[in-house]
N, C-alpha and C positions, 0 to 999 in steps of 0.2 A: 504494500500500500504506500503510495507516494503522497504525502501531505505537504502542501506548500506552507512554508514558515514565514511569517512576517516579523522581521527583526527591526526594532527601533534602536538605532545606534546611539550610544551614549558617549559622553566625553570620557576618555580614559587617560590616566597619568602613566607615562612610560617610565619604567624603572630599569635602569641599566645594570646588568649583572656583570661585574668586571672580571671574574675568574674565568679562565678558559676551561670549557667543558671537556672531559676525557672522551675518548673513542668516538669522536665526531658528533657528539650531541650538540645541537645548536641552542644558544640562549633564547629564552622565550620572554617576551615582554609581559608584564603583570598588568592586567586590566582592572579597572575600577569595579567594585562590587555594587550591585543594586540592592535597594532595601526590600524589594519584593519582585515577584515575577507573576505574570498572568498565565494561567493554565486552563485548559479545557478539561472538564470532567467527562471521562469516557465511560463511566459506570456509576449508576446511582450510588451515592456515598453518604453514609451516616457520619455525623460529626461527633467526636469524642472529646472529653476534657483531658487535661494533662495527666490524669490518673487512669485513663482508659475507660472512663464511664461515659455512656451515651448522653448527649446533651439534649436530644429531641430535635435538633436541627438536621435537615437533610439537604444535600446538594444533588441536583438532578443532571442526568446525562446531557452533555453539550452545553451546559452552563459554563460561564467563564468566572474564575475566582482568582483573587490575589493571595499568594502564599509567600511565606518566608522561604528563601531559596534552599536553605540547608535542612534536609530531613532530620527528624528526631526519632529516637527509638522509645516506644512505650510497650512494656510487657513483651519485648522481643520482636515487635513488628515496627516497621518504619511508617512514619506519618509526615505529611506536610502541615505546618501550622498555618491556619488562616490568619493573614496579616491583621494585627490589631485586635484579635479575639482569642479567647481561651477555647479554641476549637481546632481539632485536628482531623484530617482525613487521610485514609490509607494511600500511600504513593502508588500502589498497584492499580487503584481505580483511576489514576490519572496518567501515569507514565506507562503502565503495563509491564509485562514480562515476556521474555522470549521462550518459545517452546518449539520442539522439533515435530514435524508432521510424521507420524509413525505409520499411517496408512493413507493411500490416496483418498482425498476427502472433497466432497462438494460443500459449497457455501450456501447457507439457507437464510431466508428472511422470516419464514415461519416454519412450523414443523412439516409442512407439505410443499412449500414453495422455495425453489432454488433461486439464487441471485448471483451475479458476477461479483468477484472480489477486485477492488481497485476502483479508482474514481475517474480515470482518463481512458480514452479509447485505446491507447497503447498499453495500458497496464491492466486492463480488464481480463479476467480469466474465470472460467466456471469451475475449475477443479484445482486443488492443491495437490502437489505430488509428494510422495514419501521422501523424506530427507530435507525438505524445505524448512526454513525457520520462519516463524510467524509470531506476531505480537498478539497477546490476549490481555484483556482488561478485567480486573476484579474476579469475583467468584463466578461459578457457572450458573446458568439459568435452567430451570426445568420447564420444558415446553409441554403443550397439551398432550403430546404423545408419551409423556413420562420420561423422555430421554433428556440428557444433560448437554448443554451447549455453552461454549465460551464465546464472548463477544470479541470480534476481531477487527472491526472497522467502524466507520461512520462518516458522515451522518446517515448514509443509507444503512438499513438494518443488514448486518452481515454477521453470521454466526457459524461456528464449526463444532461438530460433535466432539465432546471431550474424549470419547473413545478413540478418536483418530489422532490425538495429540499426546505427546510425551510430557514428562515433568518439566518444571522450570529449569532452564539452563543458564539464564542470567537475567538481571533486572535491566530496565531501561532508564532508571533514575539517573538524571544527568550528573556528571562530575564537573570537570573543568569547563566543558562547553555544553551547549544545549543539545543533547542527543535524543531527547524524547521524540517519539513518533507522533505525538499529539501537537497541534499548533500552539505555540507560545509566543508571547511578546514580552519584552522587558520594559519596565517603567523607569525612565531615566531619573537620576537625581544628581546632586552636586558632590556626592562623596568622592574623595580621591585617596590615592595611596593605600588602597585596600585590595586584597585579592578577591577572586570570584568565590562563590559559595564553597566549592571544594577545590580550591587552588591556593597554594601557599609556597613560600620560599624556605628551603631547609639549608642549613650550613653544616658541613661536615666537621666533626670534632676529632680530636686525637684519641681515638678509641682503638686499642690494639686488637687486631683480629676481626673487627666488625665493620670497618670502613671500606666495605666492598660493594660492588654493584652486582646484583644477581639477576639471572633470566627467570622466566616464569616457571622453570622447573627447579629453582633453588640452587642452580650452579653458578658459582662466582665467575663472572666474565671480565671483571676489572677489579684488581685488588689494590688495597692500600691507597685509597683516594686521599689526596692531600688535604690536610686540615685547612678549613677556611673556604674550600670549594663550595659553591652555591648551586642549587638546582631548583627549578620550578617543579613542583609535584602536584598531582591532580587526584590522588586517592590515598587514603590511609586504611590499611586492611591487615587483619590477621589472615595471611594468604593460604592458598591451598597447599603450599609446600612448607608451611611454618613448622610442621611436626618434624622436619629434618633438623631443626635447630634446638638448642637448649630451651627449656620452658620459659625462662625469663625473656630471652630474645623473641621467641615465638609469640608469647602473649603480649609483648610490647608492640608488635605489629611492624609493618613495612610501609614505606612511602613509595608510590609509583612515580617515576620520573615522567613528566608530561611529554606526550607525543611518542612514547615508547611503551614496551611491555617489559620494562626492567625496573628493579626495585632496590631500595636501600633501607637497611634496618633503622627503625626509629631510635634504637639505642645509640646509633652512630652519629646522630645529627641533633641539632636544635631546630625548632620551627618557629616562624614568626606569627603564626596564628593557629588556633585549634581547629582541626578538621574532624568530621564525623568518622568514628572508627567502625569500619565494616568488619564482618567476620564471614569469610568465604563459605565455610562449612554451614554456618547457620542460615545463610541466604540461599543455599543450594540444596540442603538435605533436611529431612526429618530424622528423628532418632527413636529407637526402641531399645528395650532391654529384655533379655530372655529370663522370664520368671519361672519357666519350667524347662526341662530337657525337651528340645524342639525338633520335629521332623522338618525336612527340607523338600520342597516341591519344584517341579519343572513348570514351564509356562503352559503346558497342556493339562495341568492338574494331576499328573502322575507323581508319585512320591519317588524321590531319589533313593537309590540303593547304596548305602554306606556300610553294608555288612552288619546291620543292627545298631550302629552307632548313630547318635544324634548330636546336634549342637547342645552343649552342656549349659545348664542354668548358670547365669552369670550376671553381674551388676553393671558391666560396662555399657557405654552409650554406643549403640550400633547404628551406622548410617543406613537410611532407606531413602529412596527417591520416587517411589510410586506406590499408590494404594489402588488396587484393582480387583474386581470380581473375576474369579477363574472357575470354570466348570470342573468339578472333581468327579470323574467317571465312577470311581469306586463308591462314592456316596450319593451319586445321582442328584447332585445339587450344586449350586454356585456358592462359593465361600469367598470371603474378603481376605486378600493377601497383601503383604508388603513385599516389594522388590528389594533385595539386598544389594547394597553397593559393594561391600567387601566380598572376597571369594574364599577366604580361609577363616575357619572358626574353631575355637576350642571344643573338644568333643568328649562324649562319655566313653566309659570303658578304658581300654588300654591304649587307645589312639590319642596322640597329642592334639592333632588338628585334622579336620576334614576339608577337602577342596570341593567347593560347591559350584564353581563356574560363574560366569557372568550373567546367567539368566536364571537365578535361583530366587525362590519365594518362600515365605513362611506365613502361616495363618495368623491373621490379626488376633484371633481368639487365643492363640498360644503365647502371645507376647504382650508387653505393656508399652504403649506409646508415651514418650517423654515430652513434656511441654517445653521443648527447646527447638530452635530452628524453624523450618517450614511446617505449617499445619497442612497436612495432606488431606485431600478429599478424593473419593472414588472417581476414577476416570471413565467408568462405565457403570452399567446396571447389571443385576443378576440376569435379567432377561437377555441383555446383549451378550453376556458371557455364554449363556446357553445356546443362543443362536449361532455364535461364532464357533462353538465346539461341534455343532451339527453340520457345518458347511463341508 
């Protein structure tokens, strides 16, 4: 979907960064921050107060609202604050999230009527192909036919069945630049010498062993950066590779160097302003724990054979990325399952670990969902699981 963005340019104060950047990185000018941004609501949104309680206010689809540019976290979820009010709306109802198309999918305007996706003649298409990436907004809608659909566009009604889409792979919430797929405009003001909502300047300190630049796999690609070197950064995150580092460094987070996919540890720098601290795992996964010894299933509802061993009862937080109904032939019914992100787990009996592969599931009734990270919702219905199994 291609949305035209109207950008009202504001006066910016250019800040010269004097230090030469290593390995060819170019210096970036620092733009003035705006006090608020205008955003389009893409999914009906309930407003909450700072404690996460409903206020009774509701903002409706395609309405325009002014919000503070930096999201805040309330009870583990990200919200935009309505400028000048003690009201907060979920960022996913505005910016949306990215998902992969897992099955070829039609776009619907009602439960029985299809519609093209896209707003221009060149972009319109009637079907999404497996492997494409698409933006969805907010939670799913249940249509009259009882099936679930995610909103994928507007202002024309455009919906895709949740069954055909995978879990969230990343968010659309802007960082240093406005990357939202919804139309936004900025409200100019006279503030100068500040960075954008998620843009700051960091200065390298003389920290032995930490003043390195890392790629997105956690490998050092530039070591011993000179103290005093400055970088413009556009994201602060406990990264996906953080667990390769000692706990203190991992939990302190990393700054992403603007315009790259390279990172510098927070412990190695000082920063000129506070940025929102993201957590990659919490923004991409839900978590369960094994409250019983647990059987593992395949995507077709058959139980994996591990010679009588199961995943052993344990208290660790285990990553999951999908909640789905699967038809279980041996039980002649659909059960709700979590898809496991990991492939090796501690096991019962004399076996230390079992290898379950990349397409393994456990029954939701056998585990406990932990209130951390993404809140997963079923991507299909029991009836859809049964129909898929009988094809």
